[in-house]
C-alpha positions as CSV (number, residue, x, y, z in Angstrom):
1,M,196.1,-45.5,92.8
2,T,199.3,-47.2,93.7
3,P,201.8,-47.3,90.8
4,A,202.1,-50.8,89.3
5,I,205.3,-52.8,89.9
6,C,204.0,-55.7,88.0
7,Q,201.8,-56.3,84.9
8,I,198.3,-57.1,85.9
9,A,195.4,-58.7,84.0
10,A,192.0,-59.5,85.4
11,N,188.6,-60.8,84.7
12,A,185.7,-61.7,86.9
13,S,187.2,-65.0,87.9
14,A,190.9,-64.5,88.0
15,I,193.7,-62.1,88.5
16,F,197.2,-62.7,87.0
17,V,200.3,-60.8,87.6
18,R,203.7,-60.8,85.8
19,L,206.2,-60.3,88.6
20,R,209.4,-58.4,88.2
21,G,211.4,-61.5,87.4
22,G,209.0,-62.4,84.6
23,K,207.1,-65.2,86.4
24,I,203.4,-65.2,86.1
25,A,201.2,-66.1,89.0
26,T,197.5,-66.0,90.1
27,V,196.9,-64.1,93.3
28,S,194.1,-63.4,95.7
29,F,192.1,-60.2,95.0
30,F,189.2,-58.1,96.2
31,V,186.8,-56.0,94.2
32,T,186.5,-52.3,94.7
33,F,184.5,-49.7,92.8
34,A,185.7,-46.4,91.4
35,E,183.2,-44.2,89.4
36,S,180.8,-47.1,89.3
37,L,183.3,-49.4,87.6
38,P,184.6,-52.5,89.3
39,F,188.4,-52.9,89.8
40,V,190.5,-55.6,91.3
41,E,193.5,-54.8,93.4
42,C,196.6,-57.1,93.5
43,R,197.6,-57.9,97.0
44,L,201.2,-58.4,96.0
45,C,201.8,-54.9,94.7
46,G,198.7,-52.7,95.1
47,S,198.1,-52.4,91.3
48,F,194.6,-52.0,90.0
49,A,192.9,-53.4,86.9
50,K,189.4,-53.0,85.6
51,L,187.3,-56.2,85.3
52,S,187.2,-57.1,81.6
53,F,183.7,-58.4,81.8
54,L,180.9,-58.4,84.4
55,S,178.7,-61.2,83.3
56,L,180.7,-63.8,85.3
57,I,180.7,-61.9,88.6
58,V,179.5,-64.6,91.0
59,P,177.7,-64.5,94.4
60,I,180.7,-65.3,96.5
61,L,181.5,-64.0,100.0
62,R,185.0,-64.0,101.5
63,D,184.9,-61.3,104.2
64,L,182.9,-62.6,107.1
65,C,183.5,-59.7,109.5
66,Q,180.1,-58.2,108.8
67,F,178.0,-61.2,107.9
68,P,174.8,-60.2,106.0
69,E,171.7,-60.9,108.1
70,A,169.9,-61.9,104.8
71,L,172.2,-65.0,104.6
72,R,171.3,-66.3,108.0
73,G,168.4,-68.7,108.9
74,G,168.5,-70.7,105.7
75,A,169.6,-74.1,104.4
76,V,173.4,-74.8,104.3
77,A,175.6,-77.4,102.7
78,I,179.3,-77.5,103.8
79,G,182.1,-79.1,101.8
80,N,184.8,-78.5,99.2
81,F,182.6,-79.1,96.2
82,D,185.7,-79.5,94.0
83,G,184.7,-79.9,90.4
84,V,181.0,-79.4,91.2
85,H,180.0,-82.9,89.9
86,Q,176.7,-84.7,89.7
87,G,176.9,-85.9,93.3
88,H,177.3,-82.3,94.4
89,L,174.3,-81.3,92.3
90,R,172.2,-83.9,94.1
91,I,173.1,-82.2,97.3
92,V,172.3,-78.8,95.8
93,N,168.9,-79.8,94.5
94,L,167.8,-80.9,98.0
95,L,169.4,-77.8,99.5
96,L,167.3,-75.6,97.2
97,K,164.1,-77.5,98.3
98,R,164.9,-77.0,102.0
99,A,165.6,-73.3,101.4
100,R,162.3,-72.8,99.7
101,E,160.5,-74.5,102.5
102,L,162.2,-72.2,105.0
103,E,161.8,-69.2,102.7
104,G,165.4,-68.6,103.4
105,P,168.7,-68.6,101.4
106,A,170.4,-71.6,100.0
107,I,174.1,-71.4,101.1
108,V,177.1,-73.4,100.2
109,F,179.9,-73.1,102.7
110,T,183.3,-74.0,101.3
111,F,187.0,-73.5,102.1
112,D,189.7,-71.4,100.4
113,P,192.3,-72.9,100.3
114,H,191.5,-76.6,100.8
115,P,192.4,-77.5,104.4
116,V,194.8,-80.2,103.2
117,R,196.8,-77.6,101.4
118,I,197.6,-76.1,104.9
119,L,197.8,-79.3,106.9
120,R,199.6,-81.6,104.4
121,P,200.6,-79.5,101.4
122,D,202.6,-82.4,99.9
123,E,199.5,-84.6,99.8
124,C,197.1,-82.0,98.4
125,P,196.0,-83.0,94.9
126,P,195.6,-80.2,92.2
127,P,192.1,-78.8,92.3
128,L,189.5,-79.3,89.6
129,T,188.1,-75.9,90.0
130,W,189.3,-72.5,91.3
131,T,187.0,-70.9,93.9
132,E,185.3,-68.4,91.6
133,R,184.6,-71.0,89.0
134,K,183.1,-73.2,91.7
135,A,180.9,-70.4,92.9
136,Q,179.8,-69.7,89.3
137,L,178.8,-73.3,88.7
138,L,176.9,-73.5,91.9
139,S,175.1,-70.2,91.3
140,Q,174.0,-71.4,87.9
141,H,172.2,-74.3,89.6
142,G,170.4,-72.0,92.0
143,V,172.6,-71.5,95.1
144,D,172.1,-68.0,96.5
145,K,175.5,-67.5,98.0
146,V,178.8,-69.3,98.2
147,I,180.9,-68.6,101.3
148,A,184.6,-69.2,100.7
149,Y,185.8,-69.3,104.2
150,P,189.5,-68.2,104.5
151,T,191.0,-71.4,105.9
152,D,193.5,-70.7,108.7
153,E,195.0,-72.5,111.7
154,K,192.3,-71.1,114.0
155,L,189.5,-72.7,111.9
156,L,191.4,-76.0,111.6
157,G,191.9,-76.1,115.3
158,L,188.2,-76.0,116.1
159,S,186.8,-79.3,117.5
160,A,183.7,-80.7,115.8
161,Q,181.4,-79.3,118.5
162,Q,183.2,-75.9,118.3
163,F,182.9,-75.8,114.5
164,F,179.2,-76.7,114.7
165,K,178.5,-74.0,117.3
166,T,180.7,-71.3,115.8
167,I,179.9,-71.7,112.1
168,V,176.6,-73.5,111.8
169,C,174.8,-72.0,114.7
170,E,176.3,-68.6,115.4
171,L,177.5,-67.4,112.0
172,L,175.0,-69.0,109.7
173,D,172.1,-69.6,112.1
174,A,171.3,-72.6,109.8
175,Q,167.8,-74.1,110.0
176,A,168.5,-77.0,107.7
177,M,171.7,-78.8,106.6
178,V,172.2,-81.1,103.6
179,E,175.4,-83.2,103.3
180,G,176.8,-86.3,101.7
181,P,177.5,-89.5,103.7
182,N,181.3,-88.9,103.7
183,F,181.0,-85.5,105.4
184,F,183.7,-84.8,108.1
185,F,184.2,-81.7,110.1
186,G,186.3,-80.4,113.0
187,H,189.9,-80.9,114.1
188,N,191.4,-84.0,112.5
189,R,188.1,-84.6,110.8
190,E,186.8,-85.9,114.1
191,G,183.1,-85.2,113.3
192,N,181.1,-87.4,111.0
193,V,177.4,-87.6,109.9
194,N,176.5,-89.5,113.1
195,L,177.8,-86.8,115.3
196,L,176.3,-84.1,113.0
197,G,172.9,-85.9,113.4
198,K,173.2,-85.7,117.1
199,L,174.2,-82.0,117.1
200,T,171.6,-80.9,114.6
201,Q,168.9,-82.7,116.6
202,E,169.9,-81.0,119.8
203,A,170.0,-77.6,118.0
204,G,166.6,-78.1,116.3
205,I,168.1,-78.1,112.8
206,S,166.9,-80.5,110.1
207,L,169.5,-82.7,108.5
208,D,169.4,-84.6,105.2
209,I,172.1,-87.0,104.2
210,V,172.1,-87.4,100.4
211,E,173.1,-90.7,98.8
212,P,176.1,-90.6,96.4
213,Y,175.5,-90.4,92.7
214,E,176.4,-93.4,90.6
215,L,177.3,-93.6,86.9
216,E,177.6,-97.0,85.3
217,G,177.6,-98.6,88.7
218,Q,180.5,-96.6,90.1
219,L,180.3,-93.7,92.6
220,V,181.0,-90.2,91.2
221,S,183.5,-88.4,93.3
222,S,186.1,-85.6,92.8
223,S,188.8,-88.2,93.1
224,R,187.3,-90.3,90.3
225,V,186.9,-87.2,88.1
226,R,190.5,-86.2,88.8
227,R,191.8,-89.7,87.7
228,L,189.8,-89.5,84.5
229,I,191.1,-86.1,83.6
230,A,194.6,-87.1,84.4
231,E,194.1,-90.0,81.9
232,G,192.7,-87.7,79.2
233,Q,189.2,-89.1,79.5
234,V,187.6,-85.6,79.5
235,A,184.5,-86.7,77.7
236,L,183.7,-89.3,80.3
237,A,184.6,-86.8,83.1
238,A,182.1,-84.3,81.6
239,Q,179.3,-86.8,82.1
240,M,180.1,-86.7,85.8
241,L,180.6,-82.9,86.0
242,S,178.0,-80.2,85.8
243,A,179.9,-78.7,82.9
244,P,182.9,-79.7,80.6
245,Y,186.2,-79.5,82.4
246,R,187.7,-76.1,82.3
247,I,191.1,-74.5,83.1
248,R,192.3,-70.9,83.1
249,G,195.6,-69.2,82.5
250,M,197.2,-66.0,81.2
251,V,198.1,-65.7,77.5
252,T,201.8,-65.1,76.9
253,H,204.0,-64.9,73.9
254,G,205.2,-68.2,72.4
255,A,207.7,-69.0,69.7
256,G,205.3,-67.8,67.0
257,R,205.5,-71.0,64.9
258,G,201.8,-71.4,64.9
259,S,201.2,-68.1,63.2
260,K,203.9,-68.8,60.6
261,L,202.1,-72.1,59.8
262,G,198.7,-70.4,59.6
263,F,197.4,-71.6,63.0
264,A,198.0,-68.9,65.6
265,T,197.8,-70.1,69.2
266,A,197.3,-68.6,72.6
267,N,199.9,-69.9,74.9
268,L,198.7,-70.3,78.5
269,E,200.7,-70.0,81.6
270,A,199.9,-69.9,85.4
271,V,197.3,-72.7,85.1
272,D,196.3,-73.4,88.7
273,T,194.2,-76.5,88.3
274,L,194.7,-80.0,87.2
275,L,196.0,-80.4,83.6
276,P,194.7,-83.3,81.5
277,K,197.0,-85.9,80.0
278,T,199.1,-84.6,77.2
279,G,197.5,-84.7,73.8
280,V,195.4,-82.8,71.3
281,Y,191.9,-81.9,72.4
282,A,188.7,-80.4,71.0
283,G,187.3,-77.7,73.2
284,R,186.2,-74.1,73.5
285,A,187.9,-71.0,74.7
286,W,186.0,-68.2,76.4
287,V,186.8,-64.7,75.4
288,N,184.7,-62.0,77.3
289,S,182.1,-64.6,78.1
290,T,181.8,-65.7,74.4
291,P,182.8,-69.3,73.5
292,H,184.9,-70.1,70.5
293,A,185.7,-73.5,69.1
294,A,189.3,-74.4,69.9
295,A,192.0,-77.0,69.2
296,I,194.1,-77.5,72.2
297,S,197.6,-78.9,72.2
298,L,198.8,-79.9,75.7
299,G,202.4,-81.2,75.8
300,P,205.8,-80.8,74.2
301,N,206.4,-80.0,70.6
302,P,208.6,-82.9,69.4
303,T,208.4,-81.9,65.7
304,F,210.6,-78.9,66.6
305,G,212.7,-80.6,69.2
306,Q,211.0,-79.0,72.2
307,T,210.4,-81.1,75.3
308,Q,208.8,-78.4,77.6
309,L,205.1,-79.0,78.4
310,K,203.0,-76.2,77.0
311,V,199.3,-75.4,76.7
312,E,198.6,-74.0,73.2
313,V,195.1,-73.0,72.1
314,H,194.1,-72.3,68.5
315,L,190.8,-70.4,68.5
316,I,188.9,-71.3,65.2
317,D,187.6,-68.2,63.3
318,Y,189.1,-65.8,65.9
319,N,191.9,-63.5,64.8
320,E,192.2,-60.9,67.6
321,S,195.2,-60.7,69.8
322,L,194.8,-62.2,73.3
323,Y,198.3,-61.5,74.6
324,G,198.3,-60.4,78.3
325,Q,194.7,-61.5,78.9
326,P,193.2,-64.2,81.1
327,L,191.7,-67.0,79.1
328,E,189.4,-69.9,80.1
329,V,189.6,-73.1,78.1
330,E,187.3,-76.1,78.4
331,F,188.0,-79.7,77.2
332,I,185.3,-81.6,75.3
333,D,187.1,-84.6,73.9
334,R,190.6,-85.9,73.3
335,L,191.6,-86.4,69.6
336,R,195.0,-87.9,69.6
337,D,198.5,-88.2,71.2
338,I,201.3,-85.7,70.7
339,V,203.5,-87.0,67.9
340,A,206.6,-85.9,66.0
341,F,206.0,-85.3,62.3
342,K,208.7,-85.8,59.7
343,S,208.1,-82.3,58.2
344,Q,206.2,-79.1,58.7
345,E,204.0,-80.0,55.7
346,E,203.0,-83.2,57.3
347,L,202.2,-81.3,60.5
348,V,200.1,-78.8,58.6
349,V,198.0,-81.6,57.0
350,Q,197.3,-83.1,60.5
351,L,196.5,-79.7,62.0
352,K,193.9,-79.1,59.3
353,K,192.3,-82.5,60.1
354,D,192.4,-81.7,63.8
355,I,190.6,-78.4,63.3
356,S,188.0,-79.9,61.1
357,Q,187.3,-82.6,63.7
358,V,187.1,-79.9,66.4
359,G,184.6,-78.0,64.5
360,Q,182.4,-81.0,64.1
361,I,182.6,-82.0,67.8
362,V,181.9,-78.5,69.1
363,S,179.0,-78.0,66.6
364,S,177.5,-81.3,67.7
365,L,177.8,-80.3,71.4
366,E,176.1,-76.9,70.8
367,H,173.3,-78.5,68.8
368,K,172.5,-80.8,71.7
369,K,171.7,-77.9,73.9
């Protein structure tokens, strides 16, 4: 195997590398097998790392050069599915029904990266989910395979009719399609559901347009979820999502103040999705597919005169080192703002209150399941 020129850490949903200059980044990867064990290879340097756990390997397809015949002739939904919210699940539920009627696969066709990131990178909002997490959530709700099409200029240059012929008919051989009313496709989003209806009718493909999902009289959309998370309203956002909002990052060394105060924290870097509003949150951290109640501090540390935004996670009743490992963290509820305390003693008192509150919130959530 190629000698490493960068530190590499991986799990089944992410690969992180520490570059020579010290910067940490997430990179694309592919899975290979050596002696029946799965490895990921970093495309930046050729380094290999064994997957740290297998339970989250998701049914995702990126290489379309040899498209499996078993994935053709089923029901297809095309879209970004960012966040996998309740509106998306309404589409998925009908998708599964149509696939069962056809006795074929239920396929979600999405794009990686988001087309806007290539066409108008300055206008592209931070994503709510990374691709592997999106595929994991969709598979949990019954989708057979998620196709993460590698977005490129060639794809983006296809007209609506060309996209339909090349992707829907020739690649997927779709027999049914399920979409939302705001579905657009083709160059410059020239195709809409009216054109799709005409094309599917001509091709003998059934088409269902699913009405949007509403919560408290307002439409649920990725944009609305994104606004709520940016405002710190993660509990309300969770009602619209298929699971509590989650981020991922790589654990790095911090200042070590938490350990000295009796509250060790995992410091996350290279988070590649939207960060909630600064504050202290109740949540859970996932270590090797096992959840642990966690108090999350997102923001600066004014008590010690630090202004840099940090993501610090204290795992309750967990004492093992996590340095150098990928970590996924979900947000359940926001507890309070970040404030400057007059003394370390005052800070410790508040931290104990926070941790007690986190324990109650997480326990209540788990008892509801």
